[in-house]
N, C-alpha and C positions, 0 to 999 in steps of 0.2 A: 504494500500500500504506500503510495507516494506521500511526501510531506505536504501538509495542508498549506495552501497559499493564502497569505494575508491580504484581504481586500484593499488595505491601505497601500500595499506595495504595487498592486495593479493600478490603483488610482494614481500613484506617482508616474507609472509608465504612461498612463493616459494623458496626464498633464504634459509630459514630454512630447507626446504625439501632437497635441494641440499647440503648445507654446513654442516648441522648438522645430517640429516638422511641419507645422501649419496644416494639420489634417483635422477634419471635422470628427467629432466623436462618433457620428453615425458610420463613418468609414473605419475608425479604429476599434470600436468596442466589440464587434463580433468576434474577432480573433482574440483580443485580450481577455474578454469575459468568459470565453469558452472553458477556461480552466476552473471556473467557480460554480458552486451550487447556486440555485436561483436566489436564495436570500443573500448570499455573499455578492452576487452580481449586482443586486439592487443597492447594497451598501456601498460597493465600490463606485458605482455610478453616482450615488448621492454625494459621496465624499468628493469626487472629482468636480461635480457641479458647485458644491459649496466652496471649494478652493478657487474656482474660476470666477464665481460671483464676487468673491471678496479679495481678489488678488491685490488690488490697490491698498486695501486696509492692511493685509498681511505684510506687504512691502513697507508700509509706514511703521508697523510694529517692529519689523526686523531692522530697520535702518539704524537705530542707535546701537545695535548689538553686532553689527558687521563692519569691520574696517574696510573691507573691499568686497566686491561682488563675487560670490562663490561660483563654482561650475554650475551649469544649468540644472543638472539632476539634483545636486545638493540644494539649490535654491528652491526647486519644486518640492522636495521633501520638507523643507522648512515652511514653505507656504501652506502646504497641506496640514502640517502639524499646528501651525498658528491658527488657521481657520477653525480646525476642529476643537482645539483647546478653548479658544475664545467663544465658540458657539456652545460651550458647556460640556465638552467631552472630558472624560476622566484623564487628567493630565499625566498620571503615572503610566497608564497603558498607552496613551498616544505617544509619549516620549520614547518609551521602550520600543514600540513598533517602528517609529521613524529612525531610531538609531540602528535597528536591524536592517531597515531598508538601505541605509548608507553602507553598512558592513557587507551587505549582500552583493555589492558590485565592486569589481576591482578598482575602477576609476574613482570610487567615492569612499572606499573603506577607511582610508587614512583621515577622513573628515568626520567620522562617526562621533568623535569627541566634541567637535564643534557643534554638531547637531544636538547632542545631549545638553551641552552647556547653554546654548542659545534658547532652546525650547524650555528648559527649566527656568530661565530668567523670564521668558514670556509668560509662563504660567503664574508668575508672581505679579505680573502687570496686566493681567487679562481684563481688569476693570476699565482700562483705558479704551478698550475696543469700541464700546458703544458711543464714545465721544468723538470718534474719527469721522471725517467727512464721508458722505455717500460716494461710493466708487463711480468714477466717470467713464463714459464710453471712450474708446480710443479716438484720437484726433481725426483720423481719416473718416470716421463716421460722424463724430460729434459736430464737426465743422459744417457739413451740409445740412444737418438737422437743425442746428441753430439758425442757419440762413433761412430755412424753410419755415420754422415755427417759433423762433425766438428762444433765448436762453432760459427763461422761466419755465416754458413748456418742456424743454429738454431735461431740465433738472427734475421736474415731476416724473418724467419717464424713467430717469435713472433711479429715482427712489423706489419705483416699482420693480425695476430689473434687479435690484439688490436683494430681493426677498424671493425665496423659493415659492413658485406658484402653486395654487391648489389644482385639483384634478377636475376637469369638466366632462360630463357625460351627456350624450344625446339618447333619449329614451325611444325605444321602438313603439311604446304605447303611451300611456298617460304619464307625463313628466312629474306631475304633482304626487302621484302614487309612488313613483320611483324615489323621489326625494324623501318622502316620509319613510319608506322602507329602508333606505340607506342612511338616514339621519343627515341628509344633505340639505343644501339651500337651493331653492328654486329661483333661478335668476329671472329678471324681468323679460329677458329674451327667450326663455323657455329651456335653457340648459340647466342641468343639475350639477351643483358644485360641491365637491368634497374636500375638506381639509384633513390632512394626515390620513390619506386613503389607504396607505399600506400597499401590499401586493395586489395589483389590479386583477390578476386571474383568480384571486381568492375572494373577491367581492361577490356578494349574493347577486345572482342574475347573470353572471358572466357565462357560465356553462349553458344556460337556457336561452342566451341570446336576447336578453331584455334591454340591452343598451350597448353602446360603443363609446370609446374615448374620442372626444372631439372638443377642441377649445370653443368657448362660447362665440368668439368672433368667426371661427371657421364654419360654424353652423348657420350663419346668416345668409350666405349667398344662395343656398338652395331655398331658403324661405323667401328671398327676394324673387327668385325665378318663379316660384309658386306654380308649377305645372298642374294642369287638370289631369284627372285619371284618364289614362289612355293616350296622352300626348307622347309623341316621339321626341325623346330628349337625348342629346349627346353630352356626356360628361367628358370634356375634351382632354384633360390631363388628370385622370381619375384617381390614381394611386395616392394614398392607401385605401380610399374607398368610402370615406365618411359621407361625402356628398352624394355619391352613387346610392348609398343605402338610404339617405334621406329621400331622394327622388323616387326610388323604388317603393319605399314605404308609403308614399303618397298615392302610388298606383300608376306612375308613369312607365312607359316602355323605354327603358334606359339602355343606351349603348355606352359602355365605359371604355374609353380609349386611353392607352398609355404606351409610351415607347419602351418601357422597361418590362421585360418578361418576368424578372424576379419580383418587381414591385406589383405586377399584375397578379402574381400568385397570391400575394397578400390580400388583394382585393377579393379574389376567389375565396380564400379562407375566411375572410371577414363576412362575406355574404352568406357563406354556408353556416357559420356560427349563428348569425342573426336570423337565418331562415328567409332570406330574400333572394331574388334572382335578377340578373341583368345580362345582356349580351356583352361579352368581354372581347376586346380587340386589342392585340399588341401591334402597334404601328406608329409611324411618325405622323403627328397631327398635321404637319405641313403638306403631307402627301395623301392624306385621307380624303377621299372624294365620293362620299355617299350623301348627296344633298337632300333637301326637303325635310329637314327636321323642324318641328314646331318651336323648339327652343334649344339653345346651346349654353352650357355652363363652362366657362373657360377660366380655370384657376391656373393662371399662366406661370411657367417657371420664372422665378424672380430671385432677388437677393436674400429673401427670408429675414430681412432686418426686423420685421415685426414680431418674430418668434424668439427674440433673444431672452425673454423672461423664462422660456422653457429650454433654450439652447444657448447657454452662456459661453459656449466655445466659439460661436460664430464670429464675434468681433475680434477674437484672437487668432483664429485660423485664416481669416480673410483679410484683404487689404483694400478691396474695392476696385482692383485693377481689371477684373473681369466683368464689371457691371455694365459698361456700355454695350457689350455684346448681348447681354440679357435684354436691355432696353430695345434693341433692334429686333430681337427674336419676338418679343411681345407684340410689336407692331405688325410683324408678318402673321402672327397667330390670330390677331384680331381680324385681319382681312380674310384669312382662311375661314375663320368661324362664320363670318358674315356670308361667305359664299355657300355655306352649307344650310342656310336658313331658308324656309319658305318665305314668300312675300308676306309681310305682316308678322314674321317671326320675331322672337326676342332673344337677346344675348345678354347674359350676365358675365361681365368681366371682373375678375378680382385678383388681387395679389396680397400675400402676407408680408407686405413691405411698408416701411415708414417713409420711403422716398417718393416725393411728388412726381419724379420722372417715371415711376412705375404705377402711377395712379392718375391724378388729375391731368397731367401733361399728356399721357397716352390717350385719354378721352378727347381732349382738345384737338390733338392731331388727327384722331380717327374721324371726328366730325368734319374736319377740314378736308379729308380725303373722300368722304362719302356724303353726298348731298341728301341722300334718302335716309339718313340716320338721325335719331333724336334720343335724348336722355329722358327716361321715364322716372321722374322723381317720385311719383306717387307710389311706385313699387317699393321704394326704399323706406317708406313710412310704416315700419313694422312695430308691433307691441314691444316696448322696452327700448326702442331706438329714440334717443333724444333729438329734438328738432335741430339743435345747433351742431349735430354731428353730420348733417347733410349739407353739402355745398352744391353749386351749379353742375358739377361733373359727377357727383356721386357721394357715397357714404364713406367718411374717413373716421376710422376707429383708432384711438390712441391707447397705448398700454396703461396710461394713467386714468382712463375712464373706469369708474367704479373701483377706484383704488382701495376703498374701505372694505371691499369684498374680495380683494386679491388681484384686481386689474383684469386686463384683457389683452390678447395678442393684438399687435398693430395690424390693421387690415385696410384695404381700399376696395370698395364694391361699387360698381356702376351697372345700371340696368339700361340697355339700349334697345330701341325698337327700330326695325327695318321696315320702312314704308314701301 
């Protein structure tokens, strides 16, 4: 029987993948976490995200105790230890585990003493943690957001991003019944929110397909589209399938399209668990040519900057250099989607992005290219959606909305009618 693997040590490896190799956790975790049992996988992931959310605070705590910047892996060990200790972890166990993480690698074993000494000092100063400034977004992302929304709004966003988010569920049936059953909160937009949910697969109703995980913001585009039973609807970039399931649950005839065969398998698995059906097509949306849909939902590939509250690795793994290519792709996909609609058909375009280039600007440009296109603002006026969230081009959701309940993913949603 092999030696047990410490989840903290895997978390250190994951921090290196993100901070030093600039890989997203979604790319790095499958291989790293395969060594762990389910409970340990969840713990390792939770510790990694804790360290990423609080990296700025950890570095501030470490500053007075380091004469010079240590090697990358040692610094990541220290960041993880500081974040866990200051979040209330048992200092003795955290320090010992971090020291072992240093000893376990040839290039860091000589610095195990440093790790031990620094983290023991940190444990004596942990009360300073709460007085530290809220971590800021990296400059490459913060600068354009300040230009778009102003410093005060960005600071509100950063305050939400610094806190681990709750878990949102979409109910297959009555959401109020599900909320009562799980002890959750029924949000004004219809999602069920759970705090400290624990292992998702262990929650009541998982095996019976009573719900699926879906952020409250991500649940709104299908509500905006609001197809009638029997409508032919294309979910143009469908994986992992939350919107496909919403549309199928309404009774629409859904075609789910995605370029990734692997991700489409997840859609199939999710549909099977929930007990819903849709036509699944693996293919390139720009080459798909089956017209005459009543409606199209296009959740376009984007920077995903609106999901940082759930994916704190993104601002550290990315630098914005690939963003212009995504903006161009979105433009092409809007035009392709419009070509698949019947006359009078409707398109819901959305991105899980905070950038105006992936939202309002895309709609302004599309209206300039298509004289027979108009924005349907009435479709955006849903229960729970505040009037000031809606602008001339669409619905803009900020992470700081409903911050007292845990915030929301950043999203842009527009409803377009083709005359």
